[in-house]
N, C-alpha and C positions, 0 to 999 in steps of 0.2 A: 483505650485509645490504641493499644498495640495489637499485633496480630493475634496474640493469645488472650486478649481481653483482660489484662491484669493491671493496666495503668489507668489511673483516674486523672481526668483533666477538669479544670474549673474555668469558667469565665464569669466575671462580674462587671456589669455596666452600671456604674453608680449614678451618673447624671449626664444628660444630653442637652442641657439648656444652651450651651455655647456651641454644640456640634456633637458629632459622634465621639464616643469615649476612646481616647488615645492612651495606651499604656502597654507596658511590656509583658512578656511571657516569662514567668519565673519557674525554674525547675529545682526542686529540693526534695529529699526523701521524707522530710517531716512536714511538708507543706499542708496547710489546712484551708478549708473554705473561708474560715474567719480571717486568716491572714490575707488571703486574696481580696476579701471584701474591704478590709482596712486599707490595703494598698490602693484599691480602686477609689476609695474616698479621698485618699491623699492625692491621687491624680486629678480628681475634680478640683481640689483646692489649688494644686500647682497650676493647672492650665487656666483656671479662672484668674488667679492672682497675677499670672504672667500675661494676661490678656490674649491668650491663644484661642483660635476659633475651634476649640475642641472641648469635649466633656471629659469625664473620667472613667476609665475602665482598666481592668487588669485580668490576666489569665495565668494559669499555672498548671504544671504537670507534677504528679508525685513520682519522682524517680531520682536515682543517684546520678548527679551530673558527671562524676568521675567515671562511672561505668559508661555513660553515653559518650564522653570524650574519648574513651579507649575503644569504643565500638561505633565508629562514625557512620557505617552503613545502616546500622540499627537506628541510630539517632535520626538520620535522614528520613527513614521510613516513618518514624514516629512523628516528626515534624510535619511531613506531608499529610499524614492522617489527621493531625490536628488542624492543618490548614483546610482540609475538606470539611471538618466539623465547624470551623469558624466562618467559612465563606457565606453561608446564609444569614449570618448575624451582621447586618449592615451598620448597626449602631456601635460596633467595636472595631478599632484599628490596632492591629498587633504590632509590637516592636520588641527588641531584645530586652532582657533583664538578667538577673542572676541565673546562670546555667544555659543561657542562649546567647547568640552572637549574630554578627552581620550575615554570615553564611545562612543561618536559619531564617533570618528576615528575607534574604534573597529568595530562598525556596518558597516562602509564603507569597512574596510579591510575584514570582514567576507563575505560581499556581493561580493566583487571583487574576493576573493579566490574561492568562490563557482562557479562564472562564469568562472574563469580561470582554475579550476580543480586542483589547487595547492595553498599551503600557502606560497610558496617560490617565492615571486615576489616583485617588487619595485613599484607597482601601487598605493600603499596606501590603506587605510588611515595610514599616519604616526602618530607617538606619540600615539599609541594605549595602551591598558592596560598593565601594567608591567608583570602581570602573564601570558600573552601570548607572551612575548618577546619584549614589548614596552619599550621605554625610557620615564620615567615620567618627562616630561619637566617642568611642574609647581611645582611638589613636590620637585624636585631637584633645583629649582630656576635657571634654565640654562640661561634664558634671562638676569636675574639680574647679573649673574656671568660675562657676557660680559661687562655690564656697570661697574661693579666693576674693571675688568681688565683694562678698559680704564682709570678710575680714578687713579688707582694705577700707571700706566705708566707715568701719568702726573707729579707725584712726582719726577721722575728722570730727567725731562726736565726743571722744573720751580722751582728755589730755593726758591721762595716766596710762594710756595704752598705745604701744607701738609694736608692729610686727617684729622689727629688728630687736633681737634679744629675748623675744617671747619663747617660752618652752612649750613645745607642741607634742601631744600624744595622739596617735592615729590608730584606731581599731579598724583593721582591714587595709592591707597594703596592696590593693589591686587596682582596678581601672579607675577608681576614684581616689583612694588614699595615696597611691604612688605619685600621680601628677600633682596633687595638691601639696604633697611634701616637697616636690621639686620647686614649685612656685614660691612656697613660703621660705624655703632654704635660700633661694635667690634673693629674697628680701631681707635676709639676715636672721631669720628665725632659727631656733635650735630644735632639731627634730629629735626629741628625747626618747620617744617610744613608738613602736609600730608592732603590728601583729598580722599573721595570716591564719590559715585554718589549723596550722600545726605548731606554731611557735610565736611567743611574744617576747619582745626585746625592750629593755629600758636602760638608758644611761643618762644620768642627770646633766652631764655636760655635752650630750649630743651623740647620736649614732653616726657612723660614717656612711654617707650616701653611696659612695662607690662600692663599698662592701655590701650594702643592702641590695644594690642592683645586681651585683655579681651573684649574691645568694639567690635572688629571684630567677636569674638565668639558669642556675644549677638545679632549680626545682622547689625552692622555698626558703624561708628565713631560718630553718634549721641549719642551713649551710653558711650562715653569717660567721665569718672567720675571725672577727675581732672581738676582744673581750667586751662583755656587757655587764653592768652592775647586777642586772636581774634577767634571767631567762625563764619564761613561763611555758611549761609544756601544754599540750593540747587541752588537757583536762583543767587547766588553771588560767586559761586565756582571759577570763573576765577580770582577773586581778590587775591587768594592765590598765583598766579603766580607773582604778583607784590610785594610780601613780601621780605624784605631784606634777602639775603643769599649769600653764596659763590658758592654753587653748586645748580643749578635748574635742576630737573629731571622731565620733562613732560612724564608721562607713562600712558596716557589714549588715548583719541581720536585724530585724525588729527586736524591741524589748531588751536592748543592751543595758539600759539603766532602769532599775526597778526599785521597789521598796526594799529589796534585799541588800542593795549596795548604795542607795542614795545617800546614806549617812557618811559613806567613806569616799565619795567623789571629791577629789582634791584639785579643783581647777577654778578658774575665774569665769570662763565662758565655754558653753557647749555649742559647737557648730554642727548641725545635724546633717552629716553626709549620707546617712542611711535614711530609708523611709521608716517612720514610726519607731525610732530607737528608744523612745520613752513615752509613757502615756501621760494624759493631761494631769492626773493627780500627782504623779512624780514630778512633772515640770513645775507644778504649783508649789510643791514642797521645796524644791531646789531654789526657786526664785524668791519665795517669800520667807522661807526659814533659813536659807543658807546663802542667799545673795548670788546664786549662780544662774545666770540667764541662759536659757535654751533658745537659740536662734532656729526657728521652726523649719523642718524639712521642706514643707511646701513653698517656702519663700527662698531658701538658699540653695537647694540642690535641684533647681529646675533646668540646669544646662542641657542635660541629655534630652529631655522632652522638647526643649526649644529647638535643638538641632533636628529632631524628627519633624517638627512642624515646618521648619524651613525646607527640609527635603521634600515633604509632601507638596508644598506650594510650588517648589521648583519643578516638580514632576508634571504639573498640569498648566503652568503659566510660563511660557518662554521669556516674556519680558521680565518677570520677576527673577527668573534664573539668570538672565544677563545682568541684572542689577546686583545680585549676590556675587557672581563671579567677577564682575568688574571692580569690586572692592579689593581684589587681589588675594594672592595666596590660596588659589583654588576655592575661594569662597570662605575660607577660614576666618579671615579678618572681619567680614560682615557678621558671621555667626558669633564670634567672640565678642564683638562690640555690642551686638544685640543682647547677649546674655549679661555682659557686664553692666550695661545701662539699665536693664530691667531689674536685676537683683539689687543694684545700688539704689535705684529709685524706690523700690519697695521697702528695703530696710530703712532708708532715710525717712520715708513716710511714717512708718511705724514708730520710729524713735521720736520724730517731731510731734506726733499726735499723742504721745504717751500721757501727757497731762490731762487729756480729755476723758480718760478712762478711770475706773476705780483704782485706788491706790494699790490694791493687790492683784490687779489684772496682769496676766502673764503676757509675754511677747506673742505667744500663740493666740491668745484670746483677741488681742488687738489685730493680729494678722487675719484671723477668721472674719473679722468685720470687713477688712479690706477685700478679701476673697468673695465674701457674700455680696458686697455691693457690686463687684464686677460680674458676678454670676447673673445679676439682674440686667446687665447691659451688654448682651452678646455682640452688639454692633461695634463695640469698642475692641479693636484688635491691634496688637503690636507685632507686626512682621515686616 
């Protein structure tokens, strides 16, 4: 994909029953086609369960995102070349993911618009810059808002669970982990553990949010200036997942929880902020042998793609755009309400229908039934 022909790119369109496949472009040095395919399937399930008029797709580039961040001109050229390769593929709508951002989406949108001869289209890139009509997915913390909605609805189902006083561990203190920590802290939760790519921190009585945010501003959690009971270096970050807590939120890469560490996970609930943080066998073991429920990624972390779907509709429908903006706060209120209501409704449905399934059915298996039924009814949309 690059001028020297050394960068591999992948695109996987998993399903188009509800519409073209919508999903982000991931950049990672160890990215594989299998990972992209798994993520594309997750997008099919997300978009179906959320009743969006889109199928599932995903793309990726094998490269070092740190190098690209430090070499923006090279990255711009790489993204433009990828846009050229993606344009003929009308069944895929690109958006940002790990390693890409709204600037990259804007580049793709500009290129597609030039080729199409109009800026009013649904081809992407979605989640472009706000000043050109984009929805700022990360700045508004939309993915985190879905996780927050899922956790809030659990309070109404389980008498022994309250956010206030719950101990929370978050793997990945970035665009998802950081805002969900803020939301839960505001509800009285104890943020006991967080990690980024270079440091994990844990304190049973809670980490200091001001100090965490100061560390992020200085370049990472290695700059956290207050004592922590445990500090995990880069090569031991997975140990944070085993720290005692009530709510564990893996919000980084896939396969965080596997057969290697499933016996040592010490929490009551896993809220999947990342895509595919555990496979189905691991989830089955955790839920049926250890009583740890995994609230599936494609149900709870749909906030980002829902923001993209709203943006795409606003781009082609002036009346819809006015409807979103009239809700206030530059459209944020509408989008957040849509995410909150969708996630809450889906989690509630799964919990209420639990008794209709086999005793050992996992949360994911019940959720798959929900997504599968909605895949058959593409005319049903929630926007």
